[in-house]
N, C-alpha and C positions, 0 to 999 in steps of 0.2 A: 453406494451404486444400487440397491435395491430402490431406492427413490427414482434416480436415473433414468435406470430400465425400465421402470412403471411409467416414468413421463412419456419416455421415447415410444415405445409400443403403443400406449395410448394414443398421441399424437399422429402414428403411422395409420390407426387404423379409420381416423378422424380423415385426414386427407385422402385417402382412398376412399371413403365410402363418398365423399363430396364430388370428386371426378368423376365417377364410375355413375353419379346418379344429377348431373349436373343440367343433360341433356333433355332429360324426365320433362313432361310437359305436368306442373305440380297445380297445376291450378281447376285441372280435370277432376272430377270423382273418382273417373278411373285409375287415371295417373297417380294422385296423391292416395287412395285408401286402398288402389291395388297393383302399384309398382307400375301399371300401362299394361296388365293382364300381360307381363312378359316374360314371368319368372322362369327360368328352368328347373327339372329334377332336383340336379345336385343344390342350388340353390335354397330350394323351397326344404328338403331336407334338414342341411346347415342351419335355417334360420327354426325351422321346428324345434331342432335340439337345443339351440342354446336358449330360445323360447322358455322351455320348458327348464332346461336343466340350470336354473341358476340359482342363488344360495339358499332361498325360499327350500330347493330340493337341496343340495349342496351341504348346507348346514344344518336343516331341518332334518333329512332322514338320517344323516349320518350319528345326530344327537340320538334318535330313537335307537338305531342300529348299536349305539354305544350302552343303549337299556334293554333292549329286545333281542340283539342278533339279527341274523340274516331274513328272518321272517317279517321282516319290512322291503324285502324286495320285490314284494308282490306288487307295492307300487309302482315299479320301473317294470319288470318282467312283464306284466299282465296290460301294460301298457301296449306293446308292440303288438298284441293279439286284437286290441281295439282300433288300431291306425289299421289295420290287415280289413279290418270291418268296413272303414271308413274309405279307403281306398276301392273299393269293390262295390260296396254298396249305395252308400252318401253322397257320396264326390260327384258322381255321375249324375246325380240330382243336381246337384246344387250349381253344377257350371252346364248344366242344360238349359237351368232357369236362368243362365247370368244374373245372377245375385251380389250382393256386396256385404249383405249381412246376412246374419240368418235371420231376425225378426224380419226382414223383406220377404223370405219364404213363406214366414209364416202368414203375413199380410195376405199373401195371393192366395194361400190355402185356406186362412179363415177370415180376418179383416183388419181394418186399421185398429182398433182396440187392442185386438192381442199383438200385434205389433209392437205398441206401444209399453204395454204390460212387460213382454219379455226386453224390452229395450230397456226399462226401468229397472225389472232387476239383473240385468248383466251391469248397469253402469252403476248400481248399487255394491252389486259386492264384489264389481271392482274397485271401488273408493273407497269401501271400509275393511275389504280383507286385503285381496290381492297385492293392492299398488302398498299399504302401508307395511307389508309382509315382507315384501322386496326390502322395500327400502331399509326395513330394522334389520335384516336376517344380514342385509348387506353392509352394513355401518358395520356390524358385530364382525362379519371377517374382514374388513379393514381394519378397523380398530385396532382389532387381535393380532394380525399378521403384522402391522408397523408398528404396535403400541404408542398407540397415536394418546393415551394420558399420559405416557413418561416422556415423550417427542416434545408435546405441547404444555406438559405440565397441568391439566386438566381431569378432572375425575371422569369415571367409565361415563357417566351418564351426560356429561357436556361432549365426551368425545362421540359419544350415538349423536348429538343435536349435532353436532360437524356435521360426519359421516353423513348423516342423513341429507342433508341442506345439500352437500356437495354432490351429491349421486344424484338426486332429486331436482336439482337445475341444469344438469350436464345432459341428464338424460331427456327432460323437457324438451332441449334444446335441438336433440335428435328426432322424438317423435313428433314433436309440434311443427318444426320448420323443416324437418326433412324428408317426413311421410312415409309411404312403408317402404318404398327400394330402398332409403338409406337407410332404415332399421336392418331389413334383410341382407344387404354387403356387408354392414359391420357385423352382422351376425354371423354369417359364413365365414369370416376370418377368425373372427374370434373360437368360433365352432373347434375349429383345428387346434390351435393354440389350446385352446379347455379340455379336449381330448388328451393331449401330451401332456400337460401340465396336473390334468386330475388324475391321470395313469404314472404320473411321476408319485405321487402322494404315498397311496399302499407300496409304490415298489422300495420306495425310501422307507416305508417306516416299519414293510415286515424285512429288512436288513437292518434294521434298529434294536427289533425283538428278535434276531434271529441268533441263537446260541455261535454261528460262524460267519453271522453277518452277511446270510445268502438268504437271496428272497423264499426257497425253498425250507429252508430250516424257521424261518420264521412261519411260513404257512403251517407247519408241522407242531412247531409253539402252539399257535392257535387250536389247531386240533385235538393236541392232546391236554392242554393245559384249560379249552375252554367248549368244549365238545358241545354242548346244551347251546353257545352260539349261533352254532351253524346248521340247527335243523329249523327247516322252513317252513314245518307243520309247527303252526301256531296251536296252544292250548285255549280253553277257555277264558280265562284268566289274561292272556295276552291282549297286545293292543290290536292284534288282528287275529282272530279264531280263525282257525283251516276253514270253518263253513264259512263265512263272509266273503271269502273269495267267490263264492257261487251266487251270492244277493247284493248284496251293494255294489263290492268292489268293481264289480265288470260294469255298471250303471257310471256309478263315478267316471271311469276310464272313459268308458260311451260317450260320456257328455263331454268331456276335456278335448279328446280326441275328432269328436265328431260333429260337435253342437258348440264350441267354446270359441267364442269370435275370436279373442287373444290368439288361439291356435288355426283354426280354420279358417282364419284368413290369407293366411301364405298359401295355401292348398287354393282358394281362392281367384287368389292371382297367378294361377299357372297360365301358361300361354297356351297349354290345351291341356285334353283329360288324359294324357299317356303322360305327359311330363309330372302334373298332378302326382300319380300313381307310382311314377316314380319315386316321385321324394317324398311319399309317403313312406313305401317298402323301404326306401332305402334309411329311414331314421329309423323302422321299426327293427330292422336287423341288426344298427348300431343300437337300438335301445336294450336289447337284449345285454348288451354287456355292462350295462349302466349300473347294476348294484359293485362291479368293481371300483367304481369310482365315488358312490353315493352311500355306498352300507358298508363295505369292507375297511375304507379308515374309521370306521366309530370302532367298528370291534378289534381293530388294533388300538385303538386309544383307552379301551376298555381293560386291554390287556397292561398295556405301557402303566398306565395311572389309575386304575381301580375304580371303586365306584364312587362318587360323591361330587362328580364336575357339573356344573350347569350345562344342559344339553346344547343352548348356544355358543359355548367356550367350546367344545369339545374339537371340532374338527380346524376353527383358528389356530387350537395350542399345538394341536397336533401339526400342523402347517409349518407353523413357526419353530417348533423343536427338528423334525425331521427331515425339513429339507435344506438345501445347502445354501447358503447369502445368496449367489449368483442368480440361483432361480429363482428366489423368493418376490425380488421385483416385475419379475417377466409372468411368475403366478399371480401375482396381485395384479396387474395389468388385463391378463386374461379374466380373472376374477370378477375384474372391475367391467369388463364387456359382458360376462354374461348376467349381471346387476341389472347395468344399464340395457341387456337388451330384454328379458322380463318387462321391467320397469316400463319402458319406451315402446315396447311390443302392446303391455296393456293400455296404458297411454293412448296410442295410436287408435286402438282399437274404440276404446271411450270415443275418441274425436270423430270417429267413421258413426258411432253409434247413435251420438247426437247427433252431429250433422245430416246424417241422411236419416234417421228413425223420428226424431224429435223436432229439427229445428225447421227442415222442410215440409215435414207433415204437419206441424201444427200450429209454427209462426207463419210463415212465408212459403206457401205451397208455391208459388211463382221464383222464389231465388233461384239466379246461375249457378252452376258450379264453382265458379268465383266467389261466390259469396258462403254457399253452403261450406265451402273449404275455410274461409275466413272464420265464420261463427263457430264451428268447430274446433278451428284452434284456438281462440278466446276462453270456450268451453274449457279447454285441454289443460289453459295457462291457471285456471281457478279451481279446476280438479287435482292437480298439482301440486297448488301450495296445499288444498286441503288434507293430500294423504300424507306430505311431510310433517304437518300437524301433529297427525294421530300416530302417525308411526314410531317415535318415542317410547311411547307407552307401553305396546306390545311387549314390556322387558318383562310385566308382570304376566305375562302366559306362562302356563306349565311347560305344555308341549308345544314349539311350534308347530310342526306339521299338521299336530292331531289337531292342534285350534284350526288351524286352515280347513281340513278336511271336513271338520264337522260342522264348521259356519257354510261353508261352500253349498253343504246342502240345501240351504234354505233355498236357492236359485237354481241349482244344476238339476233336481229332482223335478220340477215344474217346467220348467225350459224343454229335459228331456221325452219328457212324457208326452206336451203337446207337439213335439216333431216327429216320435213315434205313430203317434196316431196322425198327423197330418200325410205320414207319408203313406201309411199302409193300408189307409182307408178313406174310399173317397163322400161318402155321404157324412160324414160326423161335421154337424155345424159348429159354428162361431161360437155361440152361447157357450157350449161344450167345453172346445178352448179356453173362454176364459172363468167358466165357473171352477176349470181342473187348475188353471195355472196358482187363482187364489185360495182355493181348496189345500192343495201341495203345500203351499206355502205357508200359510197359518199350522195347517199339522206340525211341520217339521218344528217351525219358530216355537212351537206350543212345545215340543220335546226337547229343542234345546234349554229352555227356560226350566222346566220339570226336570231334566237330566243334570246338566253342567251345573245351572243356576240353583234349585233348589235339593236336586242329591234327591228325588223321590224314583226316578225311573231308571235302573241299571241297564234298560235293552243298548245293545253297543249301537252307535249311529250306523253303521255299515247296512246294519237288520233294518233300522226305521228307516235308511232312506228306501231301501227296497220295498217294506211294507206301504210308503207313500206311494212310493212309484205305481204299485201294483194296483192300489184303493183308487188314486187317480185315473188311472186308463181303464178300472172298471165302470168308476162315474163317467167320463166321458161317453165310453160304446155305448152306455145304457142311456144316455138323453141323447146317443145320435139315435138310436132304437127307436124311441120316444118320439124324439122331434127330427127326422133326418133335412139335409138339404134337399132342394126341389129337385135340382140337377147334380149329377157327378161332377167333382173335380176332376180338370185334366190339364198336367204340366204343359206348358209349348215350350218350345222348344227357341231361345232367344237367338239363338247362330252368334250367339258372341265370341263362341271358341268352338274349337272340333271339337267333339265327346266322342272319338272312335278312341275305345279302350286300350291301354294297353296291353299288346297279347299275351305275353306269361305272367299278368301280375295276381291268377287264382294259382298257380303250380307255384310263385314265389311265396305267395301269402300262406300257402300250405304249408311249408316247410320251414316255416319263421314260429306257425303256431307248435310245432312238432319239437321246434329245439326250446320252445317256450315249456311245452308240458315236460320233455325231457330232464328240465333246470329242477321241476319234484321231485321226479325222481333219486336223481342225483344227491340231492339235501334234505331226505327224510329219512 
């Protein structure tokens, strides 16, 4: 029954996505990369949430919550503040310039070499970290829920390989041959299912551990037996010390929601600024509820199983144990959709970055839109196969989510620093941007080697990201003072979309920030 409902729901989403996108002209860059600049607020919100809320989040964060408790909610709740900042300050500037990629903005503000450096960093980060991570965590989830080793009579290692390649091939078809609109339509459908299914896990989990089988008795049991797991203020030895919230944590969130091509591409495809801002704020509000789905099940699992599980096995085991059989197929299909979403969203962004920023810039400047899209698709196929080969070896990583956030800093810090300088200054020259990108990348990679590879440095990675960011900003400002641009940079309005803001965006954004702050008072 579970397998039938899984296949049925997955096929339903594919058919709806096909019919919703069959009239989009995907031979043009805007049509393929930005969904024809036709995305509305609800569609943007659904795609943002599902692109983010995939198995590297659900499996990874619940695994960390199993170990560290509710303090890991910072990865979710603080994202809402970053989304508000993006909606009010960053998105208007992006849409005014009519850009399809973040490096395109940096080319206009600085030069082509800066664009190439940032595109290269994005592509490297996606290929080596994000795509393999999504495939690995997805394979663990599907394998655990359906007991693939027992079903097929293979080892756990072989089951991971089978699931990785299955997810990778299907996701590649969506992303490479369907374009952004196919991605966001399937995202929106799966987002509803994921919210429903994701909420069912803590509900059934709490009922399973409660003395009288009710949700409230389950919550009371956690509060009584594990109060330390419900403290959001992390100590100095925790995975997220409280002070890191004010250093690297907000930088990570601002990069992810405000300048990460995989995420911001949804908002760049908005039909106008107002719809883009609506999408970001709707997603921000729902994001506050994220810990119910990506943190609470991990704490329930700790109570139910005790210590000793592998963090990547925590969530799949809980789902298989507490979810009624009739729901398993549906939730697996929704989770499969979430896996595909993150994979194909990152892959679609890679295709965009390569086609627009690399191929047309350095290999064929006269290439038509049709040729750019074709070459981007070819690159996407190669990248997908590369990620599928790497993914199974992540089984050797200690903390999936911790690994992801640590390595991400190698490209997030340099790119965010250059974007901030590009937006807030007018005379800092291109040479400063190039020096800044290289400096930040080298310094942070050295930190990873010394801290994680050799154990020489014990500084928390979020603090290191903040230090690297500040030093990079200072270096670029000093170069700008010593060797400023001859003329001040002025951003031109391309008039590709209407940039009249959504009137209540600041009020709604302020309310969202107040709710986020209040959660820390409640769980402290």
